[in-house]
C-alpha positions in Angstrom: 21.4 -49.8 18.3 19.4 -51.0 15.7 21.4 -53.5 13.1 20.8 -54.2 9.8 21.3 -57.5 8.0 21.1 -58.5 5.1 22.1 -61.9 2.8 20.1 -64.1 5.3 19.2 -67.6 4.1 15.6 -68.1 3.3 15.3 -70.8 5.9 16.7 -68.9 8.8 14.1 -68.1 11.6 13.3 -65.2 14.0 14.3 -67.5 16.7 17.7 -68.9 15.3 18.7 -65.5 14.6 17.7 -64.3 18.0 19.8 -66.9 19.4 22.6 -66.2 17.4 22.9 -62.5 18.2 22.1 -63.3 22.0 25.5 -64.6 22.0 26.6 -61.1 21.8 24.2 -59.7 24.4 20.8 -59.1 25.0 18.3 -58.8 22.2 15.7 -56.3 22.5 13.7 -56.9 19.4 14.5 -58.8 16.0 12.3 -58.9 12.9 13.1 -60.8 9.7 11.5 -59.3 6.3 8.8 -61.2 4.9 7.1 -61.1 1.3 3.7 -60.0 2.2 1.9 -62.6 -0.3 4.0 -65.7 0.4 5.1 -65.2 3.7 8.6 -66.1 3.0 11.7 -64.4 4.3 13.1 -61.8 1.8 16.5 -62.4 3.4 16.8 -59.2 5.2 16.1 -58.1 8.7 16.5 -55.8 11.5 17.8 -56.6 15.2 17.8 -54.2 18.0 20.1 -54.5 20.8 20.2 -52.0 24.0 24.0 -52.4 24.5 25.7 -50.2 21.8 29.3 -52.0 22.7 27.5 -55.4 22.4 25.7 -54.6 19.0 29.1 -53.0 18.1 30.9 -56.5 18.5 28.0 -58.1 16.8 28.6 -56.3 13.6 32.4 -56.3 13.6 32.3 -60.3 14.2 29.3 -61.3 12.1 29.8 -58.8 9.0 30.8 -60.6 5.8 30.8 -63.7 7.5 29.3 -67.2 6.4 26.0 -67.9 7.6 24.7 -71.5 6.2 26.3 -70.9 3.1 25.5 -67.3 2.5 27.7 -64.3 3.2 26.0 -62.0 5.1 26.2 -58.3 5.4 26.0 -56.7 9.1 25.9 -53.0 9.9 24.1 -50.2 11.8 20.7 -49.4 10.4 20.3 -46.4 9.0 17.1 -44.3 9.8 15.1 -43.7 6.5 15.4 -40.2 5.2 12.4 -38.3 5.9 10.8 -37.3 2.6 8.1 -35.3 4.5 5.0 -37.9 3.7 3.0 -36.2 1.2 5.8 -34.4 -0.5 5.7 -33.5 -4.5 2.8 -33.7 -6.5 -0.9 -32.7 -5.8 -1.6 -29.3 -4.5 -3.5 -28.1 -1.1 -7.1 -27.7 -1.5 -8.8 -24.9 0.6 -12.4 -26.2 0.8 -13.5 -22.6 2.1 -12.8 -21.0 -1.0 -15.1 -21.3 -4.2 -13.3 -23.2 -7.0 -12.4 -21.4 -10.2 -11.4 -23.0 -13.2 
């Protein structure tokens, strides 16, 4: 199960957060999202835990809790809506046809 965490203190690192979630079970992957230019944490991230029961327990116990002075929100991550990638605007051009304006 993929978990979304927000409200993380900016100084929290991935190793520390992996250890915290590790208290609930195996952590398959963890990523704190960082600013591209400054490489500083943006205060949110994702954790993936292979065991759904352990992930749900982590969500239940950590959501709304205090983490180094910040109130964090922890929830099951929602899949990004598929917008079709190239949806909206533009037109399809068929290179085999003559152009007429």
